BAVEXLO-935087 format. One record per residue: residue number from 0; residue in one letter; x, y, z of N, C-alpha, C in turn. Coordinates in steps of 0.02 Angstrom, whole numbers, plus 50000, padded with zeros to 5 digits. Atoms other than C-alpha are relative to their C-alpha. Layout:
BEGIN
+-----+----+-------+-------+-------+-------+-------+-------+-------+-------+-------+
|   i | aa |  n_c1 |  n_c2 |  n_c3 | ca_c1 | ca_c2 | ca_c3 |  c_c1 |  c_c2 |  c_c3 |
+-----+----+-------+-------+-------+-------+-------+-------+-------+-------+-------+
| NUM |  a |     X |     Y |     Z |     X |     Y |     Z |     X |     Y |     Z |
...
+-----+----+-------+-------+-------+-------+-------+-------+-------+-------+-------+
END
This chain:
BEGIN
+-----+----+-------+-------+-------+-------+-------+-------+-------+-------+-------+
|   i | aa |  n_c1 |  n_c2 |  n_c3 | ca_c1 | ca_c2 | ca_c3 |  c_c1 |  c_c2 |  c_c3 |
+-----+----+-------+-------+-------+-------+-------+-------+-------+-------+-------+
|   0 |  m | 49983 | 49932 | 49998 | 47005 | 46663 | 48609 | 50046 | 50014 | 50060 |
|   1 |  c | 49950 | 49985 | 49949 | 47147 | 46738 | 48711 | 49982 | 50065 | 50035 |
|   2 |  h | 50015 | 49940 | 49960 | 47112 | 46861 | 48852 | 50065 | 50030 | 50026 |
|   3 |  l | 49941 | 49967 | 49974 | 47233 | 46987 | 48920 | 50021 | 49971 | 50067 |
|   4 |  t | 49982 | 50030 | 49935 | 47225 | 46903 | 49089 | 50037 | 49934 | 49992 |
|   5 |  d | 49965 | 50063 | 50013 | 47291 | 46745 | 49010 | 50073 | 50011 | 49981 |
|   6 |  f | 49932 | 49985 | 50023 | 47449 | 46833 | 48950 | 50046 | 50008 | 50060 |
|   7 |  q | 49952 | 49998 | 49945 | 47598 | 46809 | 49064 | 50064 | 50035 | 49975 |
|   8 |  i | 49939 | 49965 | 50016 | 47746 | 46932 | 49060 | 50059 | 49958 | 50024 |
|   9 |  p | 49943 | 50040 | 49978 | 47914 | 46843 | 49065 | 50032 | 50031 | 50062 |
|  10 |  y | 49970 | 49977 | 49937 | 48008 | 46855 | 49230 | 50055 | 50052 | 49988 |
|  11 |  w | 49947 | 49952 | 50013 | 48156 | 46948 | 49153 | 49971 | 50069 | 49984 |
|  12 |  a | 50033 | 49937 | 50016 | 48036 | 47082 | 49088 | 49971 | 50031 | 50063 |
|  13 |  q | 50026 | 49975 | 49936 | 47954 | 47096 | 49259 | 50058 | 50028 | 50043 |
|  14 |  f | 49941 | 49978 | 49962 | 48127 | 47113 | 49338 | 50024 | 50068 | 49974 |
|  15 |  l | 49980 | 49936 | 50029 | 48175 | 47253 | 49217 | 49949 | 50055 | 50015 |
|  16 |  q | 50053 | 49952 | 49983 | 48009 | 47338 | 49249 | 50008 | 50023 | 50072 |
|  17 |  a | 49992 | 49983 | 49929 | 48042 | 47334 | 49436 | 50062 | 50044 | 50010 |
|  18 |  l | 49939 | 49960 | 49994 | 48217 | 47408 | 49413 | 49995 | 50069 | 49967 |
|  19 |  a | 50006 | 49938 | 50038 | 48159 | 47548 | 49298 | 49986 | 50060 | 50046 |
|  20 |  t | 50018 | 49944 | 49956 | 48082 | 47657 | 49435 | 50059 | 50023 | 50043 |
|  21 |  p | 49941 | 49977 | 49962 | 48235 | 47658 | 49551 | 50055 | 50029 | 49955 |
|  22 |  a | 49949 | 49975 | 50045 | 48349 | 47684 | 49401 | 49984 | 50071 | 49978 |
|  23 |  i | 50021 | 49932 | 50019 | 48249 | 47836 | 49346 | 50008 | 50048 | 50058 |
|  24 |  a | 49991 | 49957 | 49941 | 48249 | 47904 | 49524 | 50074 | 50015 | 50012 |
|  25 |  l | 49928 | 49990 | 49992 | 48438 | 47880 | 49535 | 50026 | 50050 | 49948 |
|  26 |  l | 49980 | 49953 | 50052 | 48462 | 47969 | 49369 | 49977 | 50071 | 50016 |
|  27 |  a | 50025 | 49934 | 49981 | 48354 | 48114 | 49429 | 50042 | 50029 | 50057 |
|  28 |  a | 49958 | 49977 | 49945 | 48458 | 48124 | 49589 | 50068 | 50023 | 49975 |
|  29 |  v | 49935 | 49981 | 50027 | 48621 | 48128 | 49491 | 49995 | 50066 | 49962 |
|  30 |  i | 50010 | 49937 | 50036 | 48554 | 48265 | 49377 | 49991 | 50058 | 50048 |
|  31 |  g | 50010 | 49948 | 49949 | 48497 | 48364 | 49530 | 50066 | 50020 | 50033 |
|  32 |  i | 49935 | 49986 | 49969 | 48669 | 48349 | 49611 | 50044 | 50039 | 49952 |
|  33 |  c | 49960 | 49964 | 50050 | 48754 | 48405 | 49450 | 49976 | 50072 | 49992 |
|  34 |  q | 50027 | 49932 | 50005 | 48638 | 48556 | 49438 | 50019 | 50041 | 50061 |
|  35 |  w | 49982 | 49964 | 49939 | 48672 | 48601 | 49619 | 50074 | 50020 | 49998 |
|  36 |  r | 49928 | 49984 | 50004 | 48861 | 48591 | 49591 | 50013 | 50056 | 49951 |
|  37 |  t | 49992 | 49946 | 50049 | 48847 | 48701 | 49437 | 49977 | 50067 | 50029 |
|  38 |  a | 50025 | 49938 | 49969 | 48742 | 48830 | 49531 | 50048 | 50023 | 50055 |
|  39 |  h | 49952 | 49984 | 49947 | 48865 | 48823 | 49677 | 50063 | 50031 | 49970 |
|  40 |  a | 49941 | 49973 | 50032 | 49013 | 48852 | 49561 | 49987 | 50070 | 49973 |
|  41 |  k | 50017 | 49933 | 50025 | 48923 | 49001 | 49484 | 49998 | 50051 | 50056 |
|  42 |  v | 50002 | 49954 | 49942 | 48893 | 49078 | 49655 | 50071 | 50017 | 50022 |
|  43 |  v | 49931 | 49988 | 49981 | 49077 | 49057 | 49699 | 50034 | 50046 | 49950 |
|  44 |  l | 49970 | 49957 | 50051 | 49130 | 49135 | 49534 | 49973 | 50071 | 50003 |
|  45 |  d | 50030 | 49933 | 49994 | 49008 | 49280 | 49553 | 50028 | 50037 | 50061 |
|  46 |  l | 49971 | 49969 | 49940 | 49073 | 49313 | 49729 | 50071 | 50022 | 49987 |
|  47 |  f | 49931 | 49982 | 50016 | 49252 | 49311 | 49667 | 50001 | 50062 | 49955 |
|  48 |  d | 50002 | 49942 | 50046 | 49207 | 49432 | 49526 | 49982 | 50064 | 50037 |
|  49 |  r | 50020 | 49940 | 49962 | 49122 | 49552 | 49647 | 50057 | 50024 | 50045 |
|  50 |  r | 49943 | 49982 | 49958 | 49270 | 49546 | 49765 | 50057 | 50029 | 49959 |
|  51 |  m | 49946 | 49977 | 50043 | 49394 | 49568 | 49623 | 49986 | 50069 | 49973 |
|  52 |  k | 50018 | 49933 | 50025 | 49298 | 49719 | 49558 | 50017 | 50053 | 50051 |
|  53 |  i | 49983 | 49952 | 49947 | 49317 | 49807 | 49725 | 50075 | 50010 | 50002 |
|  54 |  y | 49927 | 49995 | 49999 | 49503 | 49768 | 49727 | 50025 | 50039 | 49940 |
|  55 |  g | 49978 | 49966 | 50061 | 49525 | 49826 | 49547 | 49982 | 50074 | 50000 |
|  56 |  d | 50020 | 49930 | 49997 | 49426 | 49987 | 49572 | 50043 | 50039 | 50050 |
|  57 |  c | 49958 | 49967 | 49950 | 49523 | 50030 | 49730 | 50070 | 50009 | 49973 |
|  58 |  r | 49931 | 49997 | 50027 | 49687 | 49990 | 49645 | 50007 | 50053 | 49946 |
|  59 |  s | 49994 | 49949 | 50053 | 49650 | 50101 | 49495 | 50001 | 50071 | 50029 |
|  60 |  i | 49999 | 49934 | 49968 | 49614 | 50249 | 49609 | 50068 | 50012 | 50033 |
|  61 |  l | 49935 | 49992 | 49967 | 49773 | 50217 | 49708 | 50056 | 50006 | 49949 |
|  62 |  d | 49950 | 49992 | 50053 | 49873 | 50199 | 49546 | 50006 | 50074 | 49980 |
|  63 |  k | 50002 | 49929 | 50018 | 49820 | 50375 | 49502 | 50033 | 50043 | 50054 |
|  64 |  i | 49972 | 49961 | 49944 | 49866 | 50440 | 49675 | 50076 | 49990 | 50004 |
|  65 |  i | 49928 | 50015 | 49993 | 50036 | 50354 | 49681 | 50040 | 50030 | 49942 |
|  66 |  s | 49964 | 49972 | 50058 | 50082 | 50414 | 49506 | 50010 | 50076 | 50007 |
|  67 |  s | 49993 | 49927 | 49991 | 50054 | 50595 | 49559 | 49972 | 50019 | 50069 |
|  68 |  p | 50025 | 49987 | 49932 | 50038 | 50614 | 49749 | 49983 | 50074 | 50012 |
|  69 |  s | 50013 | 49929 | 49988 | 50045 | 50804 | 49741 | 49935 | 50024 | 49969 |
|  70 |  a | 50063 | 49981 | 50032 | 49888 | 50806 | 49634 | 49940 | 49969 | 50035 |
|  71 |  t | 50054 | 50033 | 49963 | 49785 | 50709 | 49763 | 49952 | 50051 | 50028 |
|  72 |  t | 50052 | 49956 | 49973 | 49620 | 50790 | 49810 | 49954 | 49959 | 50045 |
|  73 |  t | 50049 | 50035 | 49959 | 49482 | 50748 | 49931 | 49951 | 49961 | 49957 |
|  74 |  q | 50042 | 50038 | 50047 | 49384 | 50691 | 49778 | 50028 | 49930 | 49990 |
|  75 |  d | 49969 | 50066 | 50006 | 49509 | 50548 | 49762 | 49981 | 49957 | 50060 |
|  76 |  g | 50021 | 50036 | 49940 | 49467 | 50500 | 49941 | 49927 | 49979 | 49996 |
|  77 |  a | 50071 | 50016 | 50008 | 49282 | 50507 | 49903 | 49991 | 49945 | 49948 |
|  78 |  d | 50004 | 50053 | 50051 | 49308 | 50401 | 49747 | 50022 | 49933 | 50029 |
|  79 |  f | 49977 | 50062 | 49969 | 49404 | 50273 | 49850 | 49947 | 49972 | 50047 |
|  80 |  i | 50054 | 50022 | 49954 | 49266 | 50265 | 49981 | 49943 | 49970 | 49959 |
|  81 |  r | 50053 | 50025 | 50043 | 49138 | 50242 | 49842 | 50018 | 49932 | 49970 |
|  82 |  a | 49977 | 50063 | 50031 | 49242 | 50104 | 49761 | 50001 | 49943 | 50051 |
|  83 |  s | 49994 | 50052 | 49948 | 49262 | 50011 | 49926 | 49936 | 49993 | 50042 |
|  84 |  a | 50061 | 49999 | 49959 | 49084 | 50038 | 49989 | 49970 | 49931 | 50012 |
|  85 |  d | 50030 | 50067 | 49992 | 49027 | 49858 | 49959 | 50045 | 49951 | 50037 |
|  86 |  a | 49953 | 50045 | 49967 | 49178 | 49785 | 50047 | 49972 | 49971 | 50065 |
|  87 |  e | 50027 | 50025 | 49937 | 49084 | 49770 | 50211 | 49953 | 49941 | 49991 |
|  88 |  f | 50046 | 50055 | 50013 | 48963 | 49649 | 50130 | 50035 | 49939 | 49970 |
|  89 |  l | 49965 | 50054 | 50035 | 49093 | 49544 | 50039 | 50064 | 49976 | 50034 |
|  90 |  y | 49938 | 50017 | 49964 | 49243 | 49543 | 50156 | 49987 | 50003 | 50075 |
|  91 |  g | 50004 | 49997 | 49928 | 49275 | 49529 | 50341 | 50020 | 50069 | 50026 |
|  92 |  d | 49983 | 49936 | 49968 | 49307 | 49670 | 50465 | 50072 | 50021 | 49988 |
|  93 |  n | 49930 | 49982 | 50009 | 49495 | 49660 | 50440 | 50012 | 50037 | 49934 |
|  94 |  i | 49993 | 49966 | 50065 | 49480 | 49710 | 50256 | 49967 | 50069 | 50003 |
|  95 |  v | 50035 | 49936 | 49996 | 49353 | 49846 | 50293 | 50041 | 50051 | 50039 |
|  96 |  k | 49959 | 49955 | 49959 | 49464 | 49921 | 50429 | 50062 | 50022 | 49961 |
|  97 |  y | 49941 | 49983 | 50039 | 49615 | 49914 | 50314 | 49982 | 50052 | 49947 |
|  98 |  l | 50021 | 49953 | 50052 | 49520 | 50003 | 50174 | 49983 | 50068 | 50030 |
|  99 |  e | 50013 | 49937 | 49966 | 49462 | 50135 | 50298 | 50065 | 50036 | 50017 |
| 100 |  k | 49934 | 49971 | 49985 | 49643 | 50161 | 50349 | 50031 | 50031 | 49937 |
| 101 |  v | 49974 | 49973 | 50064 | 49692 | 50185 | 50166 | 49962 | 50064 | 49982 |
| 102 |  a | 50039 | 49940 | 50015 | 49549 | 50308 | 50141 | 50022 | 50059 | 50044 |
| 103 |  d | 49975 | 49947 | 49956 | 49609 | 50406 | 50293 | 50067 | 50027 | 49975 |
| 104 |  a | 49935 | 49978 | 50026 | 49784 | 50410 | 50219 | 49992 | 50043 | 49937 |
| 105 |  i | 50013 | 49960 | 50060 | 49714 | 50477 | 50055 | 49978 | 50070 | 50020 |
| 106 |  f | 50023 | 49934 | 49977 | 49623 | 50617 | 50146 | 50056 | 50039 | 50033 |
| 107 |  d | 49943 | 49966 | 49969 | 49779 | 50655 | 50249 | 50048 | 50026 | 49947 |
| 108 |  l | 49956 | 49979 | 50054 | 49883 | 50662 | 50090 | 49970 | 50061 | 49964 |
| 109 |  a | 50033 | 49945 | 50034 | 49756 | 50776 | 50004 | 50004 | 50064 | 50041 |
| 110 |  t | 49998 | 49942 | 49955 | 49750 | 50891 | 50155 | 50071 | 50029 | 50005 |
| 111 |  s | 49931 | 49975 | 49993 | 49938 | 50901 | 50177 | 50025 | 50030 | 49935 |
| 112 |  e | 49979 | 49971 | 50065 | 49965 | 50931 | 49990 | 49968 | 50068 | 49989 |
| 113 |  a | 50033 | 49934 | 50007 | 49836 | 51072 | 49992 | 50033 | 50051 | 50046 |
| 114 |  e | 49968 | 49954 | 49953 | 49919 | 51148 | 50145 | 50071 | 50017 | 49977 |
| 115 |  l | 49932 | 49987 | 50024 | 50092 | 51130 | 50066 | 50001 | 50057 | 49949 |
| 116 |  k | 50002 | 49948 | 50051 | 50039 | 51244 | 49924 | 49996 | 50070 | 50031 |
| 117 |  n | 50009 | 49935 | 49967 | 50000 | 51383 | 50049 | 50050 | 50012 | 50056 |
| 118 |  a | 49954 | 49993 | 49943 | 50138 | 51351 | 50178 | 50059 | 50045 | 49981 |
| 119 |  t | 49943 | 49955 | 50012 | 50274 | 51480 | 50197 | 50055 | 49990 | 50051 |
| 120 |  v | 49952 | 50007 | 49946 | 50361 | 51440 | 50360 | 50036 | 49933 | 49993 |
| 121 |  s | 49959 | 50060 | 50011 | 50503 | 51314 | 50351 | 49981 | 49941 | 50046 |
| 122 |  p | 50019 | 50058 | 49958 | 50457 | 51207 | 50505 | 49932 | 49971 | 49981 |
| 123 |  e | 50065 | 50022 | 50021 | 50279 | 51200 | 50445 | 50006 | 49958 | 49936 |
| 124 |  l | 49987 | 50037 | 50061 | 50340 | 51142 | 50274 | 50028 | 49931 | 50015 |
| 125 |  t | 49969 | 50064 | 49982 | 50445 | 51006 | 50354 | 49948 | 49952 | 50028 |
| 126 |  d | 50053 | 50043 | 49972 | 50297 | 50940 | 50454 | 49951 | 49976 | 49946 |
| 127 |  l | 50048 | 50019 | 50052 | 50182 | 50942 | 50303 | 50031 | 49950 | 49951 |
| 128 |  v | 49966 | 50048 | 50044 | 50310 | 50852 | 50194 | 50004 | 49932 | 50034 |
| 129 |  a | 49996 | 50064 | 49963 | 50333 | 50720 | 50329 | 49931 | 49967 | 50002 |
| 130 |  k | 50068 | 50028 | 49999 | 50144 | 50698 | 50343 | 49981 | 49973 | 49932 |
| 131 |  s | 50014 | 50022 | 50068 | 50130 | 50686 | 50155 | 50036 | 49935 | 49984 |
| 132 |  r | 49961 | 50061 | 50013 | 50269 | 50555 | 50145 | 49972 | 49941 | 50039 |
| 133 |  a | 50029 | 50055 | 49960 | 50190 | 50453 | 50285 | 49935 | 49976 | 49968 |
| 134 |  s | 50063 | 50019 | 50033 | 50023 | 50455 | 50194 | 50014 | 49960 | 49937 |
| 135 |  v | 49982 | 50036 | 50061 | 50104 | 50400 | 50031 | 50025 | 49930 | 50018 |
| 136 |  a | 49974 | 50065 | 49978 | 50196 | 50260 | 50123 | 49943 | 49954 | 50021 |
| 137 |  s | 50058 | 50039 | 49978 | 50032 | 50202 | 50200 | 49960 | 49976 | 49940 |
| 138 |  i | 50037 | 50018 | 50060 | 49948 | 50203 | 50030 | 50038 | 49947 | 49960 |
| 139 |  k | 49960 | 50048 | 50036 | 50092 | 50108 | 49951 | 49996 | 49930 | 50030 |
| 140 |  n | 50007 | 50065 | 49968 | 50065 | 49968 | 50077 | 49945 | 49958 | 49967 |
| 141 |  f | 50053 | 50035 | 50036 | 49911 | 49924 | 49975 | 50030 | 49953 | 49949 |
| 142 |  y | 49969 | 50040 | 50052 | 50028 | 49857 | 49842 | 50046 | 49946 | 50027 |
| 143 |  k | 49953 | 50048 | 49971 | 50137 | 49760 | 49960 | 49965 | 49938 | 50024 |
| 144 |  e | 50025 | 50066 | 49981 | 50116 | 49584 | 50024 | 49952 | 50003 | 50060 |
| 145 |  d | 50043 | 50001 | 49940 | 50030 | 49635 | 50187 | 49926 | 50005 | 49983 |
| 146 |  f | 50071 | 49997 | 50019 | 49867 | 49683 | 50101 | 49979 | 49937 | 49963 |
| 147 |  r | 50017 | 50060 | 50037 | 49871 | 49538 | 49981 | 49993 | 49940 | 50046 |
| 148 |  s | 50004 | 50057 | 49954 | 49900 | 49419 | 50125 | 49934 | 49999 | 50039 |
| 149 |  i | 50065 | 50001 | 49966 | 49742 | 49475 | 50215 | 49943 | 49993 | 49951 |
| 150 |  l | 50052 | 50007 | 50051 | 49645 | 49477 | 50052 | 49996 | 49929 | 49972 |
| 151 |  r | 49996 | 50066 | 50032 | 49702 | 49306 | 49988 | 49949 | 49949 | 50027 |
| 152 |  p | 50049 | 50049 | 49977 | 49591 | 49199 | 50103 | 49929 | 50012 | 49972 |
| 153 |  y | 50067 | 49986 | 50027 | 49436 | 49288 | 50037 | 49996 | 49983 | 49925 |
| 154 |  m | 50000 | 50012 | 50072 | 49487 | 49266 | 49855 | 50005 | 49925 | 49986 |
| 155 |  n | 49993 | 50072 | 50010 | 49528 | 49080 | 49877 | 49944 | 49960 | 50033 |
| 156 |  r | 50052 | 50034 | 49960 | 49377 | 49040 | 49984 | 49948 | 49968 | 49955 |
| 157 |  r | 50055 | 50035 | 50034 | 49250 | 48914 | 49925 | 49940 | 50000 | 50047 |
| 158 |  l | 50061 | 50005 | 49960 | 49071 | 48916 | 49983 | 49988 | 49928 | 50019 |
| 159 |  r | 50014 | 50069 | 49978 | 49021 | 48764 | 50082 | 49926 | 49991 | 50007 |
+-----+----+-------+-------+-------+-------+-------+-------+-------+-------+-------+
END
């Protein structure tokens, strides 16, 4: 009669048995790294989407203002502040300060346009028109390369 203790496993089978555990551990490590990279890419994409939403929302408000500067109200300024509210959490101080400067220009434009409707004196009209034009010029800078150049590093950034 043959006992189990009498049975000898061939050396090649023992060798494969010994390699199975490290091979499974290596496969688990590779799967873990792939999952981490996928999660990392998702975080980067989500961050880009959140940043792009702020840019798009701000731009749509400014599009409305630039298309009809004389119709600008303080509500447009409030809408712009609301649209850019999360910028402090997603961008650096330079972007936040720039957006605050644009918001100030919107309020200046709204104020000068409201005052223009009631102005009667010629020198006062000249000052208000100049203030209105300066505000529009400041708002238009949003569309120029200077804003995009300070925004670009945040949009191209990868998380490490």
